[in-house]
C-alpha positions as CSV (number, residue, x, y, z in Angstrom):
1,M,-3.4,-10.4,5.1
2,S,-5.5,-8.2,7.4
3,D,-8.8,-6.7,6.3
4,K,-7.2,-3.3,6.9
5,K,-4.3,-4.0,4.4
6,I,-6.7,-5.4,1.8
7,S,-8.8,-2.3,2.1
8,Q,-5.8,-0.1,1.8
9,Q,-4.6,-1.9,-1.3
10,K,-8.0,-1.7,-3.0
11,K,-8.3,2.0,-2.3
12,Q,-4.8,2.7,-3.5
13,A,-5.5,0.8,-6.7
14,Q,-8.7,2.9,-7.1
15,L,-6.7,6.1,-6.6
16,D,-4.2,5.0,-9.2
17,E,-7.0,4.3,-11.6
18,W,-8.5,7.8,-11.1
19,K,-5.1,9.4,-11.5
20,A,-4.7,7.6,-14.8
21,E,-8.1,8.9,-15.9
22,V,-7.2,12.5,-15.0
23,D,-3.9,12.1,-17.0
24,K,-6.0,10.9,-20.1
25,L,-8.3,13.9,-19.7
26,K,-5.3,16.2,-19.5
27,A,-4.0,14.7,-22.7
28,K,-7.3,15.5,-24.5
29,L,-7.0,19.2,-23.5
30,S,-4.8,20.2,-26.5
31,G,-7.4,19.0,-29.0
32,A,-10.3,20.9,-27.5
33,T,-11.6,24.3,-28.3
34,A,-10.7,27.1,-25.9
35,E,-14.2,27.1,-24.4
36,A,-14.1,23.3,-23.9
37,Q,-10.6,23.6,-22.4
38,V,-11.9,25.9,-19.7
39,K,-14.7,23.5,-18.8
40,M,-12.3,20.5,-18.9
41,K,-9.8,22.3,-16.7
42,E,-12.5,23.0,-14.1
43,Q,-13.6,19.3,-14.1
44,I,-10.0,18.2,-13.9
45,K,-9.4,20.5,-10.9
46,S,-12.5,19.1,-9.3
47,L,-11.3,15.5,-9.9
48,E,-7.9,16.3,-8.5
49,K,-9.6,17.6,-5.3
50,K,-11.6,14.4,-5.0
51,I,-8.4,12.3,-5.5
52,A,-6.8,14.4,-2.7
53,E,-9.8,13.6,-0.5
54,G,-9.3,9.9,-1.3
55,K,-5.7,10.2,-0.3
56,G,-6.7,11.7,3.0
57,K,-9.1,8.7,3.6
58,L,-6.3,6.3,2.7
59,A,-4.0,8.1,5.2
60,E,-6.7,7.7,7.9
61,I,-6.6,4.0,7.3
62,S,-2.9,3.8,7.3
63,E,-2.6,5.7,10.6
64,A,-5.3,3.7,12.4
65,S,-4.5,0.8,14.6
66,E,-6.2,-2.5,13.8
67,E,-8.6,-1.9,16.7
68,A,-9.4,1.6,15.5
69,W,-9.8,0.4,12.0
70,E,-12.5,-2.0,13.0
71,S,-14.5,0.8,14.6
72,M,-14.0,3.2,11.7
73,K,-14.3,0.8,8.8
74,E,-18.0,1.4,8.0
75,R,-17.6,5.1,8.2
76,V,-14.6,5.2,5.9
77,D,-16.1,2.7,3.5
78,A,-19.3,4.8,3.2
79,A,-17.3,8.0,2.6
80,W,-15.2,6.1,0.0
81,D,-18.3,4.9,-1.8
82,S,-19.7,8.4,-1.9
83,L,-16.3,9.7,-3.2
84,K,-16.2,7.0,-5.8
85,S,-19.7,7.9,-7.0
86,R,-18.7,11.6,-7.4
87,V,-15.5,10.7,-9.3
88,H,-17.4,8.5,-11.7
89,E,-20.0,11.2,-12.3
90,S,-17.3,13.7,-13.0
91,I,-15.5,11.4,-15.4
92,A,-18.7,10.5,-17.2
93,K,-19.2,14.2,-18.0
94,F,-16.1,14.1,-20.1
95,K,-17.4,11.1,-22.1
96,K,-20.6,12.8,-23.2
C-alpha cells in the first residue's frame, strides 16, 4: 500500500473518531443547563468547522497524484498536526 493511501486511511480514521466525539458531546447537551448548552453548542460548532477543515485536507490528498503527494506531504502533515492539536484542545474543554 502506498504512503499516500496509508496517510489517507489514518486521517479518515481520525476524522471518524472526531465525529464520534462530537456526537457524544451533542448527546450531553440535553442534560446541561441552558447557559452550558449555549457554550457547548458554540464549541460543537467550532469542532464541526475543524472537522470540515480536516475533510478538505483529506480531499487534497485524494486529488493529488503520487508525485504531487510527495511534494505536499510535509505541508499537509504539518497542517493536520495543527488541526489535531486544536481539536483535542476543544474536546478537552468539555471534559473540565
